[in-house]
TIVEX-171329 format. One record per atom (N, C-alpha, C): x, y, z. Coordinates in pm, whole numbers, padded with zeros to 5 digits, always signed. Layout:
N
XYZ;...
***
This chain:
442
+01721+02124+01836;+01672+02116+01673;+01610+01979+01638;+01684+01856+01648;+01673+01703+01636;+01559+01667+01697;+01527+01669+01828;+01398+01638+01863;+01300+01711+01810;+01267+01845+01747;+01153+01877+01691;+01179+01775+01562;+01273+01770+01526;+01238+01742+01381;+01197+01595+01373;+01265+01471+01522;+01183+01369+01454;+01053+01326+01552;+01061+01418+01620;+00924+01393+01759;+00777+01386+01594;+00729+01436+01517;+00604+01406+01485;+00649+01222+01402;+00788+01194+01331;+00780+01064+01296;+00775+00986+01445;+00819+01011+01480;+00815+00914+01601;+00654+00866+01675;+00554+00990+01683;+00463+01000+01693;+00360+00934+01651;+00376+00916+01476;+00323+00858+01398;+00319+00697+01378;+00526+00661+01414;+00557+00526+01426;+00445+00435+01560;+00453+00556+01636;+00372+00507+01775;+00242+00499+01745;+00211+00523+01717;+00060+00543+01710;+00001+00421+01583;+00088+00364+01487;+00092+00228+01456;+00128+00138+01520;+00186+00172+01596;+00260+00043+01704;+00148+00044+01818;+00091+00105+01884;-00022+00138+01935;-00125+00045+01876;-00232+00125+01761;-00301+00021+01673;-00248-00144+01630;-00138-00145+01613;-00091-00276+01597;-00155-00358+01669;-00080-00288+01873;-00075-00363+01935;-00218-00405+02001;-00271-00310+01976;-00434-00293+02029;-00529-00457+01961;-00462-00432+01821;-00551-00493+01701;-00439-00672+01755;-00350-00644+01809;-00308-00825+01890;-00379-00894+01983;-00349-00761+02081;-00463-00825+02203;-00609-00854+02174;-00663-00772+02032;-00794-00856+02070;-00814-00967+01949;-00736-00932+01877;-00765-01099+01800;-00700-01198+01854;-00581-01198+01991;-00561-01320+02091;-00659-01406+02164;-00777-01290+02186;-00874-01337+02254;-00968-01455+02193;-01010-01583+02284;-01090-01633+02238;-01189-01637+02192;-01291-01492+02161;-01408-01519+02074;-01375-01433+01969;-01254-01436+01925;-01197-01386+01789;-01153-01457+01662;-01143-01612+01708;-01094-01787+01642;-01230-01844+01667;-01219-01945+01570;-01294-02027+01604;-01302-02130+01659;-01164-02187+01708;-01077-02247+01751;-01040-02245+01906;-01084-02088+01909;-01052-02021+02055;-00919-01937+02098;-00837-02009+02057;-00737-01979+02064;-00631-01954+01930;-00533-01842+01936;-00420-01827+01822;-00299-01809+01900;-00244-01831+01813;-00041-01839+01857;-00077-01634+01854;+00017-01639+01961;+00065-01458+01992;+00128-01420+01880;+00207-01514+01786;+00281-01440+01698;+00171-01481+01520;+00080-01504+01559;+00016-01544+01404;-00082-01413+01483;-00149-01356+01553;-00246-01264+01594;-00141-01130+01565;-00048-01099+01645;+00082-00996+01642;+00073-01014+01442;+00086-01049+01366;+00138-01097+01206;-00029-01077+01166;-00104-01032+01211;-00227-01017+01121;-00277-00910+01181;-00311-00855+01271;-00279-00727+01261;-00183-00642+01248;-00035-00651+01231;-00001-00586+01153;-00013-00585+00984;-00028-00706+00939;-00084-00724+00809;-00199-00615+00793;-00289-00610+00862;-00416-00543+00882;-00362-00412+00897;-00306-00373+00985;-00316-00162+01006;-00216-00150+00918;-00113-00230+00853;-00019-00239+00754;-00033-00246+00613;-00218-00244+00563;-00296-00246+00475;-00154-00358+00427;-00159-00438+00484;-00073-00555+00363;-00151-00667+00280;-00180-00732+00398;-00263-00854+00296;-00187-00997+00325;-00048-00969+00379;-00015-01161+00370;-00112-01207+00529;-00137-01334+00526;-00209-01354+00666;-00118-01508+00645;-00073-01602+00778;-00036-01693+00835;-00169-01731+00888;-00330-01715+00899;-00396-01767+00953;-00493-01730+00852;-00575-01859+00776;-00712-01795+00685;-00833-01665+00743;-00812-01574+00726;-00922-01491+00753;-01110-01509+00732;-01117-01575+00643;-01245-01635+00622;-01291-01787+00693;-01185-01825+00723;-01235-01995+00803;-01210-01952+00947;-01094-01972+00964;-01026-01917+01112;-01059-01850+01217;-01143-01773+01119;-01224-01615+01217;-01323-01642+01218;-01382-01568+01330;-01494-01562+01378;-01601-01450+01293;-01738-01441+01329;-01758-01307+01304;-01740-01171+01301;-01639-01172+01478;-01612-01067+01582;-01432-01034+01527;-01412-01149+01520;-01266-01176+01469;-01229-01112+01295;-01291-01096+01245;-01341-01065+01111;-01380-00910+01095;-01432-00912+01152;-01478-00718+01236;-01357-00616+01284;-01300-00741+01359;-01203-00626+01456;-01079-00612+01332;-01009-00745+01231;-00982-00724+01071;-00965-00618+01013;-01080-00570+01035;-01154-00467+00867;-01145-00320+00944;-01239-00386+01084;-01120-00156+01154;-01023-00208+01144;-00916-00303+01166;-00751-00228+01186;-00727-00178+01024;-00792-00255+00958;-00793-00237+00771;-00828-00068+00756;-00925-00026+00825;-00988+00098+00811;-00900+00198+00834;-00860+00194+01003;-00749+00233+01093;-00674+00299+00975;-00602+00104+00929;-00422+00128+00849;-00457+00244+00741;-00557+00194+00671;-00583+00240+00531;-00570+00444+00521;-00664+00484+00674;-00736+00589+00676;-00496+00659+00765;-00512+00579+00798;-00395+00634+00886;-00407+00661+01058;-00337+00687+01117;-00333+00692+01229;-00373+00837+01265;-00336+00914+01247;-00358+01092+01267;-00498+01143+01187;-00541+01057+01101;-00702+01039+01019;-00787+01060+01122;-00752+00932+01169;-00844+00866+01290;-00849+00911+01408;-00713+00968+01414;-00745+01005+01561;-00764+01197+01585;-00752+01260+01434;-00839+01383+01371;-01008+01358+01457;-01043+01253+01320;-01149+01254+01313;-01242+01273+01469;-01166+01174+01585;-01235+01157+01702;-01221+01300+01769;-01118+01328+01779;-01092+01484+01758;-01195+01585+01793;-01266+01602+01656;-01344+01631+01591;-01499+01601+01607;-01500+01485+01663;-01617+01458+01686;-01624+01499+01855;-01566+01475+01943;-01585+01587+02053;-01542+01695+02113;-01555+01759+02007;-01485+01880+01986;-01406+01947+02025;-01267+01829+02027;-01139+01888+02082;-01043+01973+02003;-00969+02058+02025;-00902+02134+01973;-00807+02071+01892;-00785+02116+01755;-00618+02051+01737;-00507+02133+01711;-00396+02055+01840;-00274+02146+01868;-00213+02175+01758;-00123+02273+01747;-00016+02290+01677;+00073+02124+01593;+00119+02092+01737;+00194+01984+01710;+00136+01921+01657;-00014+01843+01721;-00091+01761+01622;-00112+01787+01475;-00097+01899+01460;-00169+01990+01264;+00014+01949+01227;+00116+01955+01282;+00255+01966+01212;+00251+01770+01196;+00204+01691+01313;+00159+01548+01301;+00140+01485+01180;+00021+01557+01103;-00093+01568+01020;-00053+01586+00904;+00021+01662+00917;+00096+01735+00703;+00220+01630+00771;+00251+01609+00820;+00346+01488+00828;+00327+01337+00722;+00212+01328+00817;+00138+01171+00773;+00058+01178+00647;+00003+01341+00585;-00071+01365+00467;+00055+01392+00337;+00164+01408+00384;+00231+01475+00317;+00275+01549+00220;+00211+01643+00327;+00168+01799+00235;+00243+01915+00303;+00250+02065+00217;+00380+02124+00264;+00305+02250+00336;+00171+02264+00369;+00177+02338+00507;+00103+02264+00587;+00070+02342+00714;-00012+02318+00788;-00181+02365+00795;-00188+02473+00702;-00320+02540+00680;-00419+02397+00623;-00511+02431+00676;-00630+02337+00635;-00601+02207+00634;-00452+02160+00718;-00502+02004+00710;-00611+01938+00816;-00685+01957+00837;-00815+01954+00976;-00940+01937+00839;-00958+02054+00763;-01045+01993+00680;-00992+01894+00534;-00857+01879+00540;-00832+01803+00455;-00892+01652+00479;-00812+01649+00614;-00870+01525+00660;-01042+01447+00700;-01119+01616+00737;-01218+01570+00672;-01293+01546+00519;-01256+01595+00445;-01275+01566+00345;-01185+01404+00322;-01100+01376+00362;-01066+01275+00302;-01199+01153+00349;-01182+01130+00502;-01288+01054+00519;-01424+01044+00455;-01479+01174+00408;-01604+01196+00364;-01609+01109+00207;-01470+01186+00146;-01449+01110-00016;-01452+00938+00013;-01360+00879+00136;-01350+00702+00174;-01490+00623+00218;-01623+00708+00243;-01698+00639+00307;-01776+00641+00181;-01788+00754+00128;-01849+00768-00019;-01808+00567-00116;-01668+00629-00101;-01608+00548-00210;-01656+00405-00144;-01630+00324-00052;-01683+00235+00023;-01792+00194+00055;-01901+00286+00016;-02032+00227+00069;-02104+00233-00103;-02041+00315-00205;-02064+00247-00380;-02008+00158-00343;-01891+00127-00326;-01822-00040-00366;-01880-00185-00301;-01967-00125-00161;-02033-00219-00095;-02153-00228-00206;-02231-00159-00248;-02348-00141-00295;-02316-00206-00359;-02247-00195-00479;-02163-00288-00615;-02201-00405-00583;-02061-00458-00487;-02060-00605-00464;-02189-00698-00410;-02277-00584-00350;-02395-00658-00251;-02442-00739-00374;-02519-00623-00537;-02598-00729-00630;-02502-00848-00648;-02397-00891-00611;-02354-01073-00625;-02343-01077-00480;-02279-01067-00427;-02292-01141-00294;-02414-01157-00206;-02521-01096-00232;-02597-01120-00130;-02691-01245-00247;-02711-01223-00366;-02715-01320-00389;-02706-01455-00397;-02552-01480-00341;-02478-01585-00312;-02483-01633-00247;-02458-01520-00056;-02459-01566+00033;-02604-01534+00113;-02687-01515+00073;-02718-01421+00172;-02773-01301+00210;-02863-01243+00281;-02889-01104+00324;-02731-01053+00382;-02734-01135+00550;-02640-01079+00610;-02531-01187+00627;-02462-01246+00541;-02314-01284+00472;-02294-01210+00359;-02411-01189+00300;-02359-01122+00184;-02325-00961+00181;-02395-00922+00283;-02343-00732+00319;-02251-00754+00411;-02170-00867+00479;-02069-00853+00553;-01955-00913+00422;-01938-00962+00371;-01861-00963+00220;-01857-00902+00148;-01959-00835+00144;-01951-00670+00022;-01875-00564+00134;-01913-00584+00219;-01879-00428+00321;-01714-00459+00361;-01684-00587+00406;-01544-00632+00441;-01456-00580+00250;-01518-00665+00190;-01428-00706+00053;-01452-00490-00006;-01484-00429+00000;-01476-00267+00012;-01398-00241+00049;-01405-00250+00159;-01288-00196+00262;-01163-00255+00254;-01098-00352+00221;-01034-00417+00215;-00970-00388+00066;-01020-00350+00004;-00980-00297-00169;-00964-00171-00148;-01010-00107-00074;-00992+00073-00132;-00915+00084-00026;-00844-00034+00067;-00745+00085+00180;-00655-00063+00105;-00664-00103-00024;-00531-00181-00031;-00443-00261+00009;-00577-00340+00067;-00514-00454+00235;-00526-00602+00116;-00592-00646+00062;-00594-00784-00016;-00622-00876+00058;-00713-00832+00227;-00781-00975+00293;-00882-00952+00247;-00932-01128+00200;-01009-01136+00196;-01111-01294+00285;-01225-01331+00243;-01330-01432+00330;-01348-01508+00257;-01338-01522+00165;-01325-01644+00092;-01297-01790+00114;-01234-01812+00185;-01146-01900+00321;-01043-02029+00171;-00938-02061+00263;-00864-02172+00214;-00714-02058+00080;-00762-01958+00169;-00625-01840+00078;-00660-01811-00093;-00801-01852-00124;-00759-01835-00238;-00809-01698-00321;-00839-01620-00214;-00859-01453-00291;-00960-01490-00402;-00974-01401-00482;-01040-01411-00603;-01037-01479-00688;-00988-01586-00670;-00905-01711-00803;-01091-01769-00854;-01199-01723-00765;-01285-01788-00782;-01390-01713-00872;-01325-01610-00879;-01460-01496-00964;-01344-01434-01088;-01286-01529-01137;-01185-01440-01217;-01241-01383-01326;-01371-01446-01429;-01500-01426-01513;-01573-01323-01459;-01585-01300-01317;-01707-01214-01259;-01632-01096-01260;-01661-00991-01334;-01634-00880-01389;-01733-00767-01267;-01817-00789-01249;-01881-00715-01123;-01815-00731-00965;-01788-00835-00974;-01726-00891-00866;-01584-00844-00861;-01449-00945-00918;-01317-00865-00958;-01305-00716-01031;-01383-00692-01096;-01451-00533-01177;-01415-00417-01038;-01533-00444-01002;-01549-00338-00831;-01411-00310-00781;-01355-00429-00744;-01251-00451-00682;-01151-00390-00685;-01105-00437-00882;-01012-00379-00885;-01005-00175-00933;-01170-00204-00936;-01164-00001-00943;-01188+00052-00801;-01191-00032-00735;-01145+00033-00570;-01024+00033-00531;-00935-00035-00571;-00799-00060-00539;-00685+00027-00628;-00726+00092-00736;-00676+00151-00830;-00723+00310-00759;-00890+00308-00692;-00852+00441-00617;-00774+00465-00555;-00794+00353-00483;-00697+00367-00299;-00606+00398-00341;-00491+00372-00441;-00398+00338-00491;-00359+00528-00572;-00401+00570-00600;-00391+00672-00666;-00365+00848-00542;-00367+00805-00444;-00375+00893-00331;-00496+00974-00349;-00482+01013-00171;-00612+01109-00139;-00564+01241-00223;-00489+01320-00246;-00408+01425-00277;-00481+01427-00427;-00473+01283-00504;-00452+01320-00675;-00599+01303-00673;-00708+01243-00582;-00860+01241-00588;-00956+01356-00572;-00890+01430-00473;-00928+01572-00414;-00871+01652-00535;-00745+01666-00571;-00698+01728-00672;-00821+01737-00831;-00872+01676-00824;-00963+01619-00936;-01084+01691-00962;-01118+01608-00864;-01253+01659-00748;-01265+01773-00777;-01168+01873-00709;-01216+01997-00725;-01142+02100-00860;-01072+02072-00907;-01000+02088-01053;-01095+02104-01133;-01205+01967-01141;-01287+01930-01212;-01454+02077-01189;-01420+02035-01100;-01556+02156-01007;-01588+02314-01056;-01440+02355-01062;-01357+02508-01074;-01300+02484-01253;-01317+02359-01300;-01221+02352-01446;-01060+02469-01419;-01015+02428-01313;-00841+02452-01380;-00778+02344-01385;-00697+02380-01442;-00567+02249-01500;-00517+02171-01324;-00514+02045-01357;-00467+01991-01205;-00321+01993-01181;-00307+01958-01111;-00125+02019-01008;-00032+01897-01092;+00075+01938-01108;+00189+01888-01137;+00216+01758-01090;+00234+01714-00959;+00198+01625-00875;+00084+01468-00921;-00032+01556-00934;-00176+01488-01024;-00126+01438-01131;-00090+01532-01232;-00070+01479-01398;+00033+01374-01372;+00156+01349-01299;+00271+01284-01256;+00200+01124-01233;+00131+01154-01152;+00057+01024-01082;-00018+00936-01203;-00132+00984-01228;-00202+00961-01348;-00106+00883-01455;+00019+00962-01506;+00074+00923-01644;+00158+00852-01604;+00212+00851-01513;+00282+00719-01486;+00207+00548-01404;+00159+00614-01354;+00069+00522-01314;-00029+00428-01425;-00090+00461-01563;-00121+00477-01662;-00027+00350-01774;+00107+00442-01713;+00201+00404-01794;+00258+00210-01736;+00239+00253-01632;+00301+00098-01517;+00178-00030-01595;+00032+00010-01589;-00092-00050-01607;-00089-00106-01728;-00006-00021-01846;-00043-00054-01978;+00052-00170-02017;+00211-00113-01969;+00313-00185-01997;+00322-00377-01888;+00271-00327-01776;+00235-00463-01680;+00144-00528-01757;+00094-00543-01773;-00059-00591-01873;+00011-00663-01973;+00058-00573-02079;+00166-00656-02215;+00217-00699-02137;+00281-00744-02093;+00394-00816-01998;+00335-00971-01955;+00266-00920-01900;+00229-01052-01811;+00136-01109-01919;+00032-00998-02010;-00095-01064-02138;+00061-01189-02198;+00155-01135-02251;+00207-01233-02372;+00302-01298-02291;+00371-01298-02127;+00444-01422-02107;+00370-01524-02043;+00241-01504-02035;+00147-01595-01923;+00048-01649-02007;+00067-01598-02171;-00077-01640-02193;-00106-01770-02287;-00005-01892-02234;-00028-02011-02265;+00022-02102-02167;+00009-02029-02019;+00044-02098-01932;-00083-02168-01877;-00091-02315-01816;-00182-02346-01785;-00209-02334-01696;-00150-02275-01572;-00190-02236-01482;-00219-02141-01416;-00224-02026-01542;-00238-01932-01491;-00336-01854-01599;-00343-01817-01691;-00409-01741-01839;-00432-01850-01941;-00380-01943-01950;-00374-02042-02051;-00477-02093-02055;-00582-02158-01983;-00709-02184-01963;-00843-02084-01997;-00794-01977-02003;-00868-01869-02024;-00925-01807-02165;-01061-01809-02171;-01086-01740-02324;-01038-01566-02305;-01016-01535-02435;-00962-01378-02494;-00957-01300-02412;-01089-01271-02408;-01116-01179-02285;-01054-01149-02157;-01122-01271-02067;-01100-01292-01928;-00898-01267-01926;-00819-01316-02028;-00722-01344-02061;-00646-01170-02066;-00702-01090-02114;-00666-00961-02107;-00716-00912-01936;-00820-00937-01915;-00864-00867-01762;-00798-00885-01669;-00736-01084-01686;-00691-01104-01570;-00515-01017-01571;-00471-01020-01679;-00346-00989-01712;-00328-00838-01664;-00432-00749-01711;-00500-00602-01655;-00466-00615-01468;-00557-00703-01434;-00552-00711-01274;-00451-00755-01177;-00386-00850-01268;-00245-00846-01165;-00164-00765-01223;-00147-00659-01294;-00038-00610-01295;-00102-00470-01204;-00199-00435-01205;-00282-00388-01112;-00251-00395-00974;-00315-00485-00901;-00299-00516-00803;-00079-00569-00749;-00048-00567-00824;+00123-00587-00763;+00155-00477-00714;+00100-00346-00744;+00132-00202-00689;+00059-00212-00582;+00052-00296-00464;-00022-00324-00370;-00162-00328-00313;-00231-00373-00387;-00321-00421-00414;-00364-00578-00285;-00300-00651-00305;-00260-00762-00256;-00351-00892-00334;-00469-00874-00387;-00599-00943-00405;-00499-01027-00545;-00547-01120-00613;-00504-01222-00690;-00655-01274-00754;-00634-01243-00872;-00763-01346-00963;-00724-01476-01059;-00547-01473-01063;-00511-01583-01106;-00424-01621-01005;-00369-01760-00975;-00289-01851-00890;-00098-01778-00887;-00064-01698-00787;+00051-01594-00784;+00160-01705-00802;+00128-01852-00737;+00272-01929-00670;+00240-02023-00845;+00155-02044-00934;+00173-02046-01094;+00242-01978-01177;+00293-01820-01150;+00293-01782-01251;+00450-01771-01260;+00498-01747-01428;+00616-01810-01423;+00786-01718-01408;+00863-01760-01408;+00932-01699-01293;+01018-01576-01350;+00981-01545-01504;+01001-01395-01574;+00880-01294-01495;+00781-01370-01464;+00668-01239-01453;+00658-01224-01301;+00719-01337-01209;+00756-01345-01087;+00875-01214-01034;+00978-01185-01110;+01090-01142-01114;+01017-00957-01136;+00919-00968-01266;+00880-00853-01306;+00758-00807-01235;+00710-00874-01125;+00615-00835-00968;+00659-00756-00923;+00858-00829-00887;+00879-00783-00808;+00953-00598-00836;+00943-00570-00904;+00998-00393-00980;+00810-00344-00978;+00703-00386-00960;+00607-00346-00977;+00599-00297-00800;+00606-00423-00733;+00577-00392-00637;+00640-00352-00567;+00800-00309-00584;+00871-00222-00532;+00842-00064-00553;+00766-00069-00689;+00733+00114-00711;+00605+00135-00578;+00545+00026-00634;+00410+00065-00569;+00330+00107-00631;+00212+00181-00489;+00138+00279-00531;+00180+00473-00529;+00132+00583-00526;+00115+00686-00520;+00149+00798-00344;+00197+00861-00353;+00215+00908-00220;+00113+00910-00188;+00065+00978-00056;-00053+01022+00042;-00174+00929+00015;-00126+00751-00059;-00243+00679-00074;-00239+00589-00006;-00292+00456-00013;-00343+00322+00088;-00234+00260+00052;-00150+00286-00034;-00039+00167-00097;+00055+00224-00006;+00169+00104-00044;+00255+00109-00022;+00402+00129-00102;+00522+00087-00105;+00632+00096-00258;+00713+00230-00212;+00774+00248-00312;+00863+00377-00255;+00769+00472-00391;+00689+00466-00417;+00567+00549-00491;+00625+00581-00557;+00497+00630-00696;+00545+00632-00845;+00612+00786-00861;+00565+00879-00805;+00626+00991-00808;+00788+00958-00772;+00815+00892-00677;+00999+00937-00626;+01056+00834-00767;+01007+00758-00835;+01056+00654-00897;+01035+00722-01069;+00963+00783-01043;+00948+00907-01166;+01061+00995-01181;+01021+01058-01043;+01225+01147-01060;+01355+01120-01097;+01303+00985-01018;+01486+00914-01064;+01489+00928-01165;+01381+00842-01248;+01377+00837-01416;+01371+00970-01484;+01383+01063-01404;+01386+01238-01492;+01563+01295-01430;+01597+01207-01326;+01710+01264-01311;+01792+01210-01381;+01774+01066-01459;+01917+00996-01499;+01912+01071-01642;+01776+01056-01726;+01764+01109-01814;+01840+01326-01825;+01817+01356-01701;+01849+01493-01742;+02022+01498-01757;+02078+01372-01643;+02229+01375-01664;+02240+01315-01791;+02214+01240-01878;+02240+01192-02014;+02237+01326-02121;+02127+01399-02044;+02127+01511-02127;+02237+01587-02148;+02342+01593-02011;+02394+01686-02027;+02373+01836-01902;+02254+01795-01853;+02205+01955-01817;+02202+01952-01640;+02203+02023-01602;+02211+02015-01409;+02070+02063-01345;+01938+02043-01414;+01841+02118-01366;+01704+01982-01392;+01658+01916-01322;+01537+01851-01373;+01418+01899-01368;+01373+01878-01500;+01195+01969-01560;+01134+01880-01547;+01025+01878-01519;+00895+01790-01558;+00788+01848-01585;+00711+01878-01712;+00625+01934-01736;+00632+02078-01743;+00773+02154-01766;+00785+02288-01769;+00773+02319-01641;+00810+02252-01572;+00851+02274-01392;+00941+02207-01332;+01076+02330-01317;+01166+02276-01213;+01154+02196-01105;+01214+02057-01060;+01226+02004-00923;+01325+02094-00869;+01284+02110-00698;+01389+02168-00652;+01529+02036-00616;+01584+02065-00554;+01743+01957-00577;+01720+01871-00448;+01605+01913-00334;+01620+01872-00212;+01539+01783-00240;+01387+01759-00314;+01328+01682-00367;+01414+01552-00423;+01482+01576-00544;+01587+01456-00571;+01640+01410-00472;+01737+01460-00380;+01780+01380-00257;+01686+01360-00181;+01613+01379-00144;+01523+01276-00079;+01489+01176-00164;+01450+01150-00301;+01394+01038-00390;+01512+00909-00376;+01639+00993-00379;+01766+00860-00404;+01798+00872-00251;+01739+00873-00161;+01752+00849-00014;+01651+00753+00002;+01531+00818-00032;+01450+00665-00024;+01476+00549-00090;+01542+00569-00235;+01581+00407-00302;+01672+00373-00222;+01752+00425-00173;+01875+00406-00128;+01806+00278+00024;+01771+00394+00089;+01740+00300+00199;+01621+00160+00209;+01573+00198+00089;+01439+00084+00049;+01531-00097-00019;+01595+00038-00091;+01705-00135-00121;+01798-00167-00012;+01827-00103+00100;+01851-00121+00218;+01823-00247+00285;+01678-00223+00312;+01585-00300+00415;+01556-00385+00320;+01521-00380+00212;+01481-00499+00158;+01604-00618+00136;+01738-00551+00094;+01895-00657+00111;+01853-00743+00275;+01865-00642+00345;+01850-00737+00492;+01790-00788+00566;+01675-00773+00483;+01536-00900+00532;+01545-01020+00463;+01578-01007+00323;+01647-01153+00250;+01743-01155+00290;+01817-01116+00311;+01941-01179+00393;+01945-01262+00487;+01866-01180+00566;+01807-01271+00705;+01745-01350+00732;+01627-01374+00621;+01501-01465+00617;+01595-01584+00582;+01680-01508+00435;+01710-01662+00396;+01805-01805+00421;+01859-01704+00618;+01924-01780+00720;+01858-01882+00807;+01707-01807+00807;+01626-01864+00907;+01528-01961+00858;+01510-01902+00693;+01407-01999+00662;+01408-02071+00535;+01498-02199+00535;+01471-02300+00446;+01367-02320+00288;+01389-02231+00199;+01292-02171+00136;+01369-02168-00028;+01266-02187-00122;+01340-02121-00251;+01327-01988-00257;+01452-01926-00283;+01503-01793-00261;+01384-01692-00342;+01349-01733-00446;+01293-01609-00521;+01142-01611-00444;+01102-01738-00360;+00994-01725-00281;+01015-01603-00197;+01136-01638-00098;+01132-01554-00031;+01189-01388-00028;+01260-01370-00179;+01278-01223-00204;+01136-01153-00264;+01034-01267-00296;+00914-01206-00350;+00807-01164-00216;+00838-01268-00070;+00758-01231+00006;+00850-01112+00092;+00947-01068+00088;+00979-00980+00190;+00966-00860+00112;+00966-00823-00099;+00911-00673-00120;+00782-00673-00106;+00703-00757-00153;+00573-00787-00085;+00500-00738+00002;+00626-00787+00111;+00580-00735+00287;+00637-00574+00278;+00751-00502+00205;+00788-00403+00239;+00657-00311+00140;+00694-00340+00040;+00563-00269-00038;+00379-00267+00015;+00411-00339+00120;+00246-00315+00206;+00188-00405+00015;+00184-00498-00037;+00126-00568-00114;+00035-00682-00065;+00121-00759-00051;+00015-00888-00023;+00033-01032-00041;+00086-00982-00210;+00081-01113-00299;+00172-01237-00194;+00168-01335-00230;+00248-01416-00215;+00257-01551-00295;+00407-01617-00283;+00380-01750-00390;+00318-01908-00269;+00255-01865-00189;+00216-01924-00041;+00283-02034+00033;+00397-01951+00052;+00509-01963+00226;+00439-01914+00320;+00347-01813+00307;+00371-01741+00434;+00282-01848+00539;+00229-01920+00484;+00188-01970+00665;+00267-02032+00727;+00364-02104+00599;+00444-02212+00624;+00612-02134+00702;+00606-02028+00735;+00671-01947+00820;+00723-02014+00969;+00847-02013+00996;+00834-02024+01116;+00832-01918+01193;+00831-01880+01353;+00838-01781+01446;+00904-01650+01374;+01056-01693+01353;+01175-01613+01335;+01141-01563+01199;+01106-01609+01142;+01059-01552+00960;+00900-01467+00965;+00831-01490+01048;+00682-01442+01069;+00735-01296+01098;+00839-01288+01231;+00884-01182+01316;+00953-01094+01203;+01025-01129+01105;+01086-01036+00993;+01043-00977+00883;+00956-01088+00915;+00780-00979+00796;+00687-00880+00847;+00761-00954+00973;+00633-00848+01033;+00659-00705+01057;+00811-00722+01105;+00891-00590+01086;+00892-00521+00929;+00941-00609+00836;+00914-00553+00712;+00845-00468+00666;+00719-00561+00702;+00561-00465+00680;+00537-00375+00763;+00640-00350+00912;+00601-00197+00950;+00645-00046+00907;+00802-00116+00898;+00890-00034+00835;+00857+00000+00674;+00788-00081+00604;+00695-00061+00473;+00582+00072+00424;+00519+00074+00551;+00395+00145+00601;+00468+00267+00632;+00555+00289+00727;+00570+00406+00811;+00677+00441+00748;+00764+00364+00679;+00961+00415+00642;+00942+00586+00564;+00918+00562+00443;+00922+00645+00352;+00868+00801+00390;+00735+00779+00500;+00687+00879+00519;+00787+00974+00622;+00850+00891+00762;+00932+00966+00790;+01054+01020+00804;+01090+00952+00687;+01198+00969+00627;+01201+01107+00529;+01073+01097+00465;+01099+01240+00379;+01088+01316+00478;+00981+01313+00561;+00998+01445+00672;+01110+01522+00725;+01180+01382+00817;+01314+01387+00873;+01395+01478+00768;+01411+01403+00631;+01523+01479+00545;+01484+01657+00491;+01357+01684+00507;+01272+01826+00429;+01341+01888+00503;+01300+01849+00709;+01288+01948+00769;+01447+01960+00773;+01556+01836+00782;+01705+01905+00821;+01747+01965+00680;+01690+01989+00596;+01748+02096+00483;+01729+02229+00528;+01888+02334+00547;+01877+02440+00559;+01960+02530+00436;+01899+02603+00342;+01973+02644+00251;+02045+02745+00323;+02026+02817+00451;+02026+02967+00434;+02172+02870+00604;+02281+02743+00576;+02333+02734+00661;+02486+02747+00610;+02570+02678+00676;+02684+02729+00686;+02704+02602+00496;+02797+02703+00426;+02863+02660+00288;+03003+02620+00315;+03020+02533+00315;+03143+02432+00263;+03268+02452+00124;+03333+02413+00134;+03410+02419+00015;+03370+02318-00087;+03417+02347-00237;+03355+02213-00257;+03472+02146-00394;+03461+02046-00357;+03559+01897-00417;+03469+01770-00536;+03529+01754-00647;+03471+01657-00705;+03537+01518-00671;+03407+01474-00666;+03489+01297-00639;+03461+01181-00785;+03538+01137-00815;+03476+01003-00932;+03354+00942-00917;+03266+00905-01029;+03159+00892-01010;+03126+00810-01142;+03069+00638-01080;+03112+00547-01200;+03186+00488-01213;
***
């Protein structure tokens, strides 16, 4: 039973590892970089960051990689954003190959759905939606980038940043690790990228549910309602906190006009939930905001999305559980719907395991890297949440530090999926019942 439970999770982990391995090999070849060579650990770091749609970089994407290297990176981002099984299923469908039951079970876990019924059609719908969103985003960005950089470079920039934004990857081609700081007041560029990574962070089930419900004029699912409500609450709260605290900071919002202050605060609140782009320098943010961003990065995006973190629904379910306990009730209810206890157990497990991984990584990296503690904490949480924001220490990490961040990115990308699936399969309501005995809590 144990082997059957873990097989799909291992299949997914192996698939992501294989994509990372292939990307590492390609990026280490002479044609991928301007100087014709790159340290193997840097190639591995870049490939992992791309496949895990993180955006942390030790080598500048815009200046150190050739066109071929940049195309490899964007393919890795696209593959990582869609997911290993989505890419494999698409290839199988194009080749006319039948999708087996085992593969459908793996797809079910990868998409975090309740049934294997219709998973192939769901995959095709996800691919179709992704292509449409990326093409629309590329078209909007091309209106600015083609006049700025010319036809060929402008088209490359448009497509690259549309894919990177929708995939919540945070990679950019502007050089010197500057991200979008040169486009703070350019609402066409920054606004388009903002919209793309918000859509990507909502999750495929939410977007498809909204489209389907709008077409049939029916109510959206509980999951969709929770995602939209909590995401909006985090964006509003984040914008207000960043706007107020950073208002007079000359390194961030201080030198901007009032409208640009609001936009930059909103962008920062949104990007910290796994997008990785920034319109103001992250290293210039005040300590309170860096601490606040740690929370947003830890929560992350939504389930079955291109983003990371423990997920919005997980965090909201835990808040609802605390509220239920305070009220003296024993039933968690959200929007007049009872939440099954196994889901609460899974949410608690995700939270505990995530905290444990982050603590271990922070403890270990603080031993091998002698850098400001808050910067190291920010780096680890950013890697685990597949965010990609950094206070600027990433290129200066030693090989041990880079390897730790690589592991953190990989675990952050696949951990919640495999954990949730394993726990759900092991729950057996018809199993042996043991005598009940209470212990002291709190």
